[in-house]
TIBADREN-548836 format. One record per residue (C-alpha): y, z, x. Coordinates in nm, 2 decimals. Last residue first. Example, Ala and Ser with C-alpha at 12.3 -4.5 7.8 and 13.67 -1.06 7.14 Angstrom:
<lumvexs>
+--------+--------+--------+
|      y |      z |      x |
+--------+--------+--------+
|  -0.11 |   0.71 |   1.37 |
|  -0.45 |   0.78 |   1.23 |
+--------+--------+--------+
</lumvexs>
This chain:
<lumvexs>
+--------+--------+--------+
|      y |      z |      x |
+--------+--------+--------+
|  11.00 |  10.44 |   7.83 |
|  10.64 |  10.44 |   7.73 |
|  10.57 |  10.11 |   7.90 |
|  10.69 |  10.25 |   8.23 |
|  10.47 |  10.55 |   8.20 |
|  10.16 |  10.33 |   8.15 |
|  10.26 |  10.11 |   8.44 |
|  10.28 |  10.40 |   8.67 |
|   9.94 |  10.53 |   8.56 |
|   9.79 |  10.20 |   8.63 |
|   9.94 |  10.18 |   8.98 |
|   9.81 |  10.53 |   9.05 |
|   9.46 |  10.43 |   8.94 |
|   9.46 |  10.12 |   9.17 |
|   9.58 |  10.33 |   9.47 |
|   9.31 |  10.59 |   9.41 |
|   9.05 |  10.31 |   9.38 |
|   9.15 |  10.16 |   9.71 |
|   9.14 |  10.49 |   9.90 |
|   8.80 |  10.58 |   9.77 |
|   8.67 |  10.22 |   9.85 |
|   8.76 |  10.27 |  10.22 |
|   8.56 |  10.59 |  10.23 |
|   8.25 |  10.41 |  10.08 |
|   8.16 |  10.25 |  10.41 |
|   7.99 |   9.92 |  10.44 |
|   7.64 |   9.77 |  10.50 |
|   7.50 |   9.86 |  10.17 |
|   7.20 |  10.08 |  10.25 |
|   7.30 |  10.24 |  10.58 |
|   7.67 |  10.25 |  10.50 |
|   7.59 |  10.44 |  10.18 |
|   7.38 |  10.68 |  10.38 |
|   7.64 |  10.73 |  10.64 |
|   7.90 |  10.80 |  10.36 |
|   7.65 |  11.04 |  10.21 |
|   7.63 |  11.23 |  10.54 |
|   7.38 |  11.24 |  10.83 |
|   7.52 |  11.45 |  11.12 |
|   7.79 |  11.29 |  11.32 |
|   7.83 |  11.22 |  11.68 |
|   8.13 |  11.04 |  11.83 |
|   8.19 |  10.81 |  12.13 |
|   8.51 |  10.63 |  12.23 |
|   8.63 |  10.40 |  12.51 |
|   8.31 |  10.42 |  12.72 |
|   8.36 |  10.20 |  13.02 |
|   8.09 |   9.96 |  13.13 |
|   7.96 |   9.90 |  13.49 |
|   7.58 |   9.92 |  13.41 |
|   7.57 |  10.28 |  13.54 |
|   7.85 |  10.37 |  13.31 |
|   7.65 |  10.26 |  13.00 |
|   7.33 |  10.44 |  13.10 |
|   7.53 |  10.77 |  13.17 |
|   7.71 |  10.74 |  12.84 |
|   7.39 |  10.68 |  12.65 |
|   7.22 |  10.97 |  12.82 |
|   7.51 |  11.21 |  12.74 |
|   7.48 |  11.10 |  12.36 |
|   7.10 |  11.15 |  12.34 |
|   7.10 |  11.52 |  12.37 |
|   7.37 |  11.60 |  12.12 |
|   7.23 |  11.32 |  11.89 |
|   6.90 |  11.50 |  11.86 |
|   6.70 |  11.21 |  11.71 |
|   6.89 |  10.89 |  11.72 |
|   7.06 |  10.63 |  11.50 |
|   7.32 |  10.43 |  11.70 |
|   7.61 |  10.24 |  11.57 |
|   7.79 |  10.01 |  11.82 |
|   8.14 |   9.89 |  11.87 |
|   8.25 |   9.64 |  12.14 |
|   8.45 |   9.42 |  11.90 |
|   8.16 |   9.39 |  11.66 |
|   7.94 |   9.63 |  11.46 |
|   7.63 |   9.60 |  11.69 |
|   7.35 |   9.81 |  11.54 |
|   7.11 |  10.03 |  11.74 |
|   6.81 |  10.20 |  11.61 |
|   6.58 |  10.49 |  11.68 |
|   6.71 |  10.62 |  12.02 |
|   6.48 |  10.91 |  12.11 |
|   6.44 |  10.79 |  12.47 |
|   6.70 |  10.53 |  12.60 |
|   6.58 |  10.17 |  12.61 |
|   6.75 |  10.08 |  12.30 |
|   7.08 |  10.16 |  12.46 |
|   7.06 |   9.91 |  12.73 |
|   6.95 |   9.64 |  12.49 |
|   7.24 |   9.72 |  12.26 |
|   7.49 |   9.68 |  12.55 |
|   7.37 |   9.32 |  12.62 |
|   7.72 |   9.20 |  12.74 |
|   7.85 |   9.07 |  12.41 |
|   8.19 |   9.26 |  12.42 |
|   8.33 |   9.47 |  12.70 |
|   8.54 |   9.80 |  12.69 |
|   8.28 |  10.01 |  12.50 |
|   8.29 |  10.18 |  12.16 |
|   8.01 |  10.40 |  12.04 |
|   7.92 |  10.57 |  11.71 |
|   7.63 |  10.81 |  11.72 |
|   7.45 |  10.88 |  11.40 |
|   7.19 |  11.17 |  11.37 |
|   6.84 |  11.11 |  11.26 |
|   6.60 |  10.97 |  11.01 |
|   6.84 |  10.81 |  10.78 |
|   6.62 |  10.91 |  10.48 |
|   6.71 |  11.27 |  10.55 |
|   7.06 |  11.21 |  10.41 |
|   6.91 |  11.06 |  10.09 |
|   6.66 |  11.34 |  10.05 |
|   6.93 |  11.61 |  10.10 |
|   7.16 |  11.45 |   9.84 |
|   6.86 |  11.42 |   9.60 |
|   6.72 |  11.08 |   9.56 |
|   6.77 |  10.72 |   9.45 |
|   6.84 |  10.41 |   9.66 |
|   6.95 |  10.05 |   9.62 |
|   7.04 |  10.04 |   9.25 |
|   7.17 |   9.70 |   9.18 |
|   7.49 |   9.59 |   9.00 |
|   7.68 |   9.49 |   9.32 |
|   7.61 |   9.84 |   9.48 |
|   7.45 |  10.14 |   9.31 |
|   7.34 |  10.46 |   9.50 |
|   7.15 |  10.67 |   9.26 |
|   7.21 |  11.04 |   9.30 |
|   7.01 |  11.35 |   9.21 |
|   7.10 |  11.71 |   9.15 |
|   7.46 |  11.61 |   9.15 |
|   7.76 |  11.83 |   9.18 |
|   7.86 |  11.90 |   9.54 |
|   7.72 |  11.58 |   9.71 |
|   7.84 |  11.36 |   9.44 |
|   8.19 |  11.50 |   9.44 |
|   8.20 |  11.51 |   9.82 |
|   8.12 |  11.14 |   9.83 |
|   8.39 |  11.04 |   9.57 |
|   8.30 |  10.70 |   9.42 |
|   8.18 |  10.87 |   9.10 |
|   7.97 |  10.82 |   8.79 |
|   7.83 |  11.10 |   8.59 |
|   7.53 |  11.16 |   8.37 |
|   7.51 |  11.53 |   8.26 |
|   7.23 |  11.71 |   8.09 |
|   7.36 |  12.04 |   7.95 |
|   7.19 |  12.37 |   8.04 |
|   7.47 |  12.55 |   7.86 |
|   7.57 |  12.82 |   8.12 |
|   7.46 |  12.65 |   8.45 |
|   7.51 |  12.28 |   8.36 |
|   7.83 |  12.32 |   8.16 |
|   7.97 |  12.57 |   8.41 |
|   7.90 |  12.33 |   8.70 |
|   8.11 |  12.07 |   8.51 |
|   8.39 |  12.32 |   8.45 |
|   8.40 |  12.42 |   8.83 |
|   8.41 |  12.05 |   8.94 |
|   8.71 |  12.02 |   8.71 |
|   8.88 |  12.30 |   8.91 |
|   8.79 |  12.14 |   9.24 |
|   8.96 |  11.82 |   9.12 |
|   9.27 |  12.01 |   9.02 |
|   9.30 |  12.15 |   9.38 |
|   9.23 |  11.81 |   9.55 |
|   9.48 |  11.62 |   9.33 |
|   9.36 |  11.42 |   9.04 |
|   9.35 |  11.03 |   9.02 |
|   8.99 |  11.00 |   8.94 |
|   8.83 |  11.34 |   8.86 |
|   8.58 |  11.24 |   8.58 |
|   8.48 |  10.90 |   8.72 |
|   8.30 |  10.81 |   8.40 |
|   8.14 |  11.14 |   8.26 |
|   7.86 |  11.10 |   8.01 |
|   7.75 |  11.43 |   7.85 |
|   7.40 |  11.44 |   7.71 |
|   7.27 |  11.69 |   7.43 |
|   7.62 |  11.67 |   7.28 |
|   7.79 |  11.96 |   7.11 |
|   7.99 |  11.73 |   6.89 |
|   8.33 |  11.85 |   7.03 |
|   8.21 |  11.82 |   7.40 |
|   8.38 |  11.49 |   7.48 |
|   8.70 |  11.62 |   7.34 |
|   8.69 |  11.93 |   7.56 |
|   8.64 |  11.71 |   7.87 |
|   8.93 |  11.48 |   7.77 |
|   9.14 |  11.80 |   7.73 |
|   9.04 |  11.90 |   8.09 |
|   9.15 |  11.55 |   8.22 |
|   9.48 |  11.58 |   8.03 |
|   9.54 |  11.93 |   8.19 |
|   9.47 |  11.79 |   8.53 |
|   9.71 |  11.50 |   8.49 |
|   9.99 |  11.73 |   8.37 |
|  10.04 |  11.77 |   8.00 |
|  10.38 |  11.72 |   7.83 |
|  10.27 |  11.39 |   7.66 |
|   9.98 |  11.59 |   7.52 |
|  10.21 |  11.76 |   7.27 |
|  10.20 |  12.13 |   7.29 |
|   9.99 |  12.34 |   7.04 |
|   9.69 |  12.41 |   7.26 |
|   9.90 |  12.47 |   7.58 |
|   9.83 |  12.84 |   7.61 |
|   9.47 |  12.79 |   7.51 |
|   9.41 |  12.52 |   7.76 |
|   9.17 |  12.69 |   8.00 |
|   8.89 |  12.43 |   7.96 |
|   8.65 |  12.68 |   7.79 |
|   8.94 |  12.83 |   7.59 |
|   9.03 |  12.49 |   7.45 |
|   8.67 |  12.44 |   7.36 |
|   8.63 |  12.76 |   7.17 |
|   8.95 |  12.70 |   6.98 |
|   8.84 |  12.35 |   6.88 |
|   8.49 |  12.48 |   6.78 |
|   8.66 |  12.74 |   6.54 |
|   8.86 |  12.47 |   6.37 |
|   8.57 |  12.22 |   6.38 |
|   8.34 |  12.44 |   6.18 |
|   8.56 |  12.52 |   5.88 |
|   8.67 |  12.16 |   5.90 |
|   8.33 |  12.01 |   5.85 |
|   8.22 |  11.78 |   6.14 |
|   8.22 |  11.42 |   6.04 |
|   8.22 |  11.28 |   6.39 |
|   8.55 |  11.12 |   6.34 |
|   8.69 |  11.44 |   6.20 |
|   8.58 |  11.63 |   6.52 |
|   8.76 |  11.37 |   6.73 |
|   9.08 |  11.43 |   6.53 |
|   9.04 |  11.81 |   6.56 |
|   9.02 |  11.78 |   6.94 |
|   9.34 |  11.57 |   6.94 |
|   9.51 |  11.81 |   6.71 |
|   9.44 |  12.11 |   6.93 |
|   9.58 |  11.93 |   7.24 |
|   9.89 |  11.83 |   7.05 |
|   9.94 |  11.48 |   6.91 |
|  10.20 |  11.22 |   7.03 |
|  10.00 |  11.17 |   7.35 |
|   9.69 |  11.06 |   7.17 |
|   9.40 |  11.13 |   7.41 |
|   9.22 |  10.83 |   7.57 |
|   9.29 |  10.89 |   7.95 |
|   9.11 |  10.63 |   8.15 |
|   8.79 |  10.74 |   8.34 |
|   8.61 |  10.79 |   8.01 |
|   8.47 |  11.12 |   7.89 |
|   8.17 |  11.06 |   7.66 |
|   7.95 |  11.29 |   7.44 |
|   7.61 |  11.20 |   7.34 |
|   7.37 |  11.31 |   7.05 |
|   7.54 |  11.16 |   6.75 |
|   7.61 |  10.83 |   6.92 |
|   7.25 |  10.78 |   7.01 |
|   7.14 |  10.82 |   6.65 |
|   7.40 |  10.57 |   6.54 |
|   7.28 |  10.32 |   6.80 |
|   6.91 |  10.33 |   6.70 |
|   6.80 |   9.97 |   6.75 |
|   7.01 |   9.89 |   7.06 |
|   7.03 |  10.22 |   7.26 |
|   6.68 |  10.32 |   7.16 |
|   6.66 |  10.68 |   7.07 |
|   6.44 |  10.93 |   7.26 |
|   6.72 |  11.15 |   7.38 |
|   6.87 |  10.83 |   7.53 |
|   6.62 |  10.54 |   7.55 |
|   6.69 |  10.23 |   7.75 |
|   6.56 |   9.88 |   7.74 |
|   6.60 |   9.55 |   7.93 |
|   6.81 |   9.24 |   7.86 |
|   7.16 |   9.14 |   7.80 |
|   7.26 |   9.49 |   7.72 |
|   7.48 |   9.55 |   7.42 |
|   7.80 |   9.73 |   7.51 |
|   7.96 |  10.04 |   7.35 |
|   7.62 |  10.18 |   7.27 |
|   7.66 |  10.50 |   7.49 |
|   7.39 |  10.37 |   7.74 |
|   7.55 |  10.03 |   7.75 |
|   7.90 |  10.17 |   7.82 |
|   7.77 |  10.40 |   8.08 |
|   7.60 |  10.11 |   8.27 |
|   7.91 |   9.90 |   8.25 |
|   8.11 |  10.19 |   8.40 |
|   7.88 |  10.21 |   8.70 |
|   7.84 |   9.84 |   8.76 |
|   7.95 |   9.82 |   9.13 |
|   8.29 |   9.69 |   9.04 |
|   8.47 |   9.98 |   9.20 |
|   8.25 |  10.14 |   9.46 |
|   7.93 |  10.34 |   9.42 |
|   7.76 |  10.66 |   9.34 |
|   7.59 |  10.70 |   9.00 |
|   7.51 |  11.07 |   8.96 |
|   7.25 |  11.27 |   8.77 |
|   7.34 |  11.63 |   8.68 |
|   7.01 |  11.78 |   8.56 |
|   6.94 |  11.98 |   8.24 |
|   6.67 |  11.74 |   8.10 |
|   6.55 |  11.49 |   8.35 |
|   6.72 |  11.15 |   8.40 |
|   6.52 |  10.82 |   8.45 |
|   6.59 |  10.51 |   8.65 |
|   6.56 |  10.13 |   8.63 |
|   6.82 |   9.86 |   8.70 |
|   6.77 |   9.49 |   8.65 |
|   7.12 |   9.38 |   8.76 |
|   7.43 |   9.53 |   8.60 |
|   7.75 |   9.33 |   8.62 |
|   7.58 |   8.98 |   8.65 |
|   7.86 |   8.74 |   8.60 |
|   7.70 |   8.41 |   8.48 |
|   7.65 |   8.39 |   8.10 |
|   8.00 |   8.50 |   8.01 |
|   7.91 |   8.86 |   8.12 |
|   7.55 |   8.95 |   8.22 |
|   7.42 |   9.30 |   8.16 |
|   7.08 |   9.41 |   8.27 |
|   6.86 |   9.71 |   8.22 |
|   6.51 |   9.68 |   8.37 |
|   6.39 |  10.01 |   8.22 |
|   6.62 |  10.31 |   8.16 |
|   6.49 |  10.65 |   8.04 |
|   6.74 |  10.92 |   7.96 |
|   6.64 |  11.26 |   7.84 |
|   6.31 |  11.22 |   8.02 |
|   5.96 |  11.35 |   7.92 |
|   5.73 |  11.45 |   8.20 |
+--------+--------+--------+
</lumvexs>
């Protein structure tokens, strides 16, 4: 099988010591949505910058549409589109003018780009705002314009770096719709980074979990969840360090027990609904009190916790706050 993106042992080291991307290898099939799921600083944006020729890798190789990202940079740039997580549109220009500017940079003839700009504005529902300055656009409108600009050269591969960061839930869902349309109607290959679990689960055919520059697991959302091997039970008891994990391990269908500290335990089990009452009974019999117990079916957050040792939910909140702070600073500088 031939791949649209083929990455082998790609590494990026900054200043000779900071390893942002650490010997990663993966392939992306034609027409699929491939996702990089991970927190801020995991190496997601650095990977996109290397694959789109904005950064030179320290070592390793990668082909995009058969073109080498180091030796054939111009060829790579002609076949890719990129939507960065930061807004890049010129706020003093209209939406239409921004698209035309990008088309000019690609060398697209004006008789072609004029029609293409109108088609793209229609695709992202910005026809009514085409001739308004971007400074009047909402965050969702700006993100849709960025998407249109990334499509102006009819790319074979579209790179989306955190495409819905900072958007409200309703606008985020609308952007998801546009991404699905690109895949279903145009058969476009899409490489996207995200730290939103629901986004990866909803949009991606396959997901690579990346943490500290390394890919720790690749698979479809269902394959990743199935890799946990069972339901997850979280338990909190009133005493610490009293051998609770040993008690739980002796219960039938318990696959694994991890002590999380402060009387908290994470249990993997087959048929969590059947195992949970047995856990409670065993704990009570030994003189403990159950302060809290919950059962969850495998989720991507549970998968991420399994392979990295921490939850991605906390990272979501941190990144949203950082993006909001950046937006506030940008507005302050404009005043």
